[in-house]
C-alpha positions as CSV (number, residue, x, y, z in Angstrom):
1,M,41.0,35.8,29.1
2,F,40.5,32.8,26.9
3,I,42.9,31.4,24.3
4,C,41.5,30.0,21.1
5,I,43.7,27.6,19.1
6,H,42.9,27.2,15.4
7,A,44.3,25.3,12.5
8,H,43.2,28.1,10.1
9,H,42.8,31.8,10.7
10,S,39.3,31.9,9.3
11,N,37.9,30.3,12.5
12,Q,38.8,33.4,14.5
13,K,35.7,35.3,13.2
14,W,33.3,32.5,14.3
15,M,34.7,32.5,17.8
16,D,34.6,36.3,18.0
17,A,31.0,36.3,16.8
18,A,29.9,33.6,19.3
19,L,31.6,35.3,22.2
20,P,31.2,39.1,21.7
21,G,32.8,41.1,24.5
22,E,35.0,38.3,25.8
23,S,38.7,38.6,25.9
24,L,40.0,36.1,23.3
25,Q,43.5,35.5,22.2
26,H,43.7,33.7,18.9
27,I,46.6,31.4,18.0
28,V,46.8,29.7,14.6
29,I,48.9,26.5,14.4
30,E,49.4,25.8,10.7
31,N,50.8,22.6,9.2
32,L,49.7,20.4,12.1
33,L,48.2,18.0,9.5
34,A,51.7,17.6,8.0
35,C,52.7,15.7,11.1
36,T,51.9,12.0,10.4
37,E,53.0,10.1,13.5
38,R,50.7,10.3,16.5
39,L,53.6,10.9,19.0
40,Q,55.0,13.6,16.8
41,V,51.6,15.4,16.7
42,E,51.1,15.0,20.5
43,K,54.6,16.4,21.2
44,K,53.9,19.4,19.0
45,V,50.5,20.0,20.6
46,F,52.0,19.8,24.1
47,E,54.9,22.1,23.2
48,Q,52.4,24.6,21.8
49,L,50.3,24.5,25.0
50,E,53.4,25.0,27.2
51,S,54.5,27.9,25.2
52,L,51.1,29.6,25.4
53,C,50.8,29.1,29.2
54,E,54.4,30.1,30.0
55,N,53.7,33.7,30.8
56,Q,49.9,33.8,31.2
57,K,47.1,31.9,32.9
58,P,44.0,31.8,30.7
59,I,40.6,30.8,32.1
60,A,40.5,28.1,29.5
61,I,41.9,27.1,26.1
62,F,39.4,26.5,23.3
63,I,40.5,24.2,20.5
64,T,38.6,24.7,17.3
65,C,40.5,22.1,15.2
66,T,39.1,18.6,15.4
67,Y,42.5,17.1,14.5
68,F,44.3,19.1,17.2
69,A,41.6,18.0,19.7
70,A,42.2,14.4,19.0
71,H,45.8,14.8,20.2
72,L,45.3,16.7,23.4
73,P,46.9,15.5,26.7
74,K,44.5,13.8,29.0
75,E,45.2,16.3,31.8
76,Y,46.6,19.8,31.7
77,K,47.0,22.7,34.1
78,V,44.4,24.8,32.3
79,P,41.0,23.5,31.1
80,L,41.2,22.4,27.5
81,I,37.9,22.6,25.7
82,P,37.7,21.1,22.3
83,L,34.7,22.6,20.5
84,D,33.8,19.2,19.1
85,A,33.2,17.9,22.6
86,L,30.5,20.6,23.0
87,L,29.0,19.4,19.8
88,F,29.2,15.7,20.8
89,E,27.3,16.4,24.0
90,Q,24.4,17.7,21.9
91,L,24.5,14.9,19.4
92,A,24.5,12.2,22.0
93,T,20.9,13.1,22.9
94,L,19.6,12.3,19.4
95,P,18.4,8.9,18.1
96,A,19.9,9.6,14.7
97,I,22.3,12.2,13.2
98,Q,24.0,13.0,10.0
99,I,27.4,14.6,10.4
100,V,28.9,16.6,7.6
101,F,32.6,17.3,6.9
102,T,34.5,19.1,4.2
103,N,38.0,18.1,5.3
104,P,38.5,14.3,4.8
105,A,41.5,14.4,7.1
106,T,39.4,15.2,10.2
107,V,36.8,12.5,9.7
108,E,38.6,9.6,11.3
109,P,39.9,11.4,14.4
110,T,36.6,13.2,15.0
111,M,34.5,10.0,14.7
112,A,36.9,8.1,16.9
113,R,36.4,10.8,19.6
114,Y,32.7,10.8,19.1
115,Q,32.5,7.1,20.0
116,L,33.2,8.2,23.6
117,W,29.8,10.0,23.6
118,Q,27.7,8.1,21.1
119,P,24.8,6.2,22.5
120,E,24.7,2.5,21.7
121,N,21.7,2.5,19.3
122,Q,22.2,5.9,17.7
123,Q,22.2,5.8,13.9
124,V,25.1,8.0,12.5
125,T,25.7,8.8,8.9
126,V,28.8,10.6,7.9
127,H,29.0,12.8,4.8
128,V,32.2,14.2,3.3
129,I,31.5,17.0,0.8
130,P,34.1,16.2,-2.0
131,N,36.5,18.8,-3.4
132,V,35.3,21.6,-1.2
133,F,38.0,22.0,1.5
134,Q,40.4,23.4,-1.1
135,Y,38.2,26.6,-1.2
136,I,39.2,27.4,2.4
137,E,42.9,27.2,1.5
138,Q,42.2,29.4,-1.5
139,E,40.1,31.9,0.6
140,K,37.1,31.3,-1.8
141,W,34.4,31.7,0.8
142,E,31.5,32.2,-1.5
143,E,32.2,29.0,-3.4
144,Y,32.8,27.1,-0.1
145,T,29.5,28.3,1.4
146,R,27.6,27.6,-1.9
147,E,28.9,24.1,-2.1
148,I,28.0,23.3,1.5
149,T,24.6,24.8,1.3
150,Q,23.8,22.9,-1.9
151,F,25.0,19.6,-0.5
152,V,23.1,20.0,2.8
153,A,19.9,21.0,0.9
154,N,19.9,17.5,-0.6
155,L,20.2,15.6,2.7
156,P,17.2,14.0,4.3
157,Q,15.6,16.8,6.3
158,E,13.9,14.5,8.9
159,I,17.3,13.5,10.3
160,P,19.2,16.2,12.3
161,T,22.3,17.6,10.6
162,A,25.5,18.4,12.4
163,F,28.5,20.4,11.1
164,A,31.7,18.9,12.4
165,Q,34.0,21.8,11.4
166,L,33.8,25.3,12.6
167,S,34.5,26.6,9.1
168,M,31.1,25.2,8.1
169,E,29.3,27.8,10.3
170,C,28.9,29.8,7.1
171,A,26.2,27.4,5.9
172,I,24.4,26.5,9.1
173,R,20.7,26.7,9.4
174,V,18.7,27.4,12.6
175,S,17.7,23.7,13.0
176,D,21.3,22.4,12.6
177,H,23.8,21.5,15.3
178,S,27.3,23.0,15.5
179,C,30.3,23.4,17.7
180,L,29.2,27.0,18.7
181,T,25.7,26.2,20.0
182,A,26.8,25.5,23.6
183,L,29.8,27.8,23.7
184,P,28.3,30.9,25.5
185,K,26.9,28.7,28.4
186,T,30.3,27.0,28.7
187,V,32.1,30.3,28.9
188,Q,29.7,31.5,31.7
189,K,30.3,28.2,33.7
190,L,34.1,28.6,33.3
191,K,34.1,32.2,34.4
192,S,32.1,31.3,37.5
193,F,34.8,28.9,38.5
194,A,37.7,31.2,37.7
């Protein structure tokens, strides 16, 4: 069994679609962005992990929220796998990349984490699609998808595009990079060690 930690319930469907047939337990931790002090966030994250693992031993815990991933403990008794780390491994092989966000609050912690993977000479351009993240909170998925699709259509096509947030899977194209691309292989590796 795998546990998936989300900041928004909508990410559950993307994990279910990426891992059909796997036993997934979804946990949504809302209002984490309301915590402003790093120690406060790290304490809340650790308490949540302890609570989840108190009566069960998952194979691993997937973290779909980039903000949450930026505040994980360095070591834990269960493998913690932030989906953005799977994306970062893909992106580190490219000479140039454009990374697209809809949530401005996740840009800084995500890009700070990406620096651990980023090759020295890689050209990175960050795009934040303005006034779109509100559609998630309002459950307006058609509008959200339309805005992302229109924005991405106007980006330079010769530079690979990466979607930094799982919620953006709704607009992904075959040539794009996302958090879910490497997920099935990762699950198989984890299961072989379990």
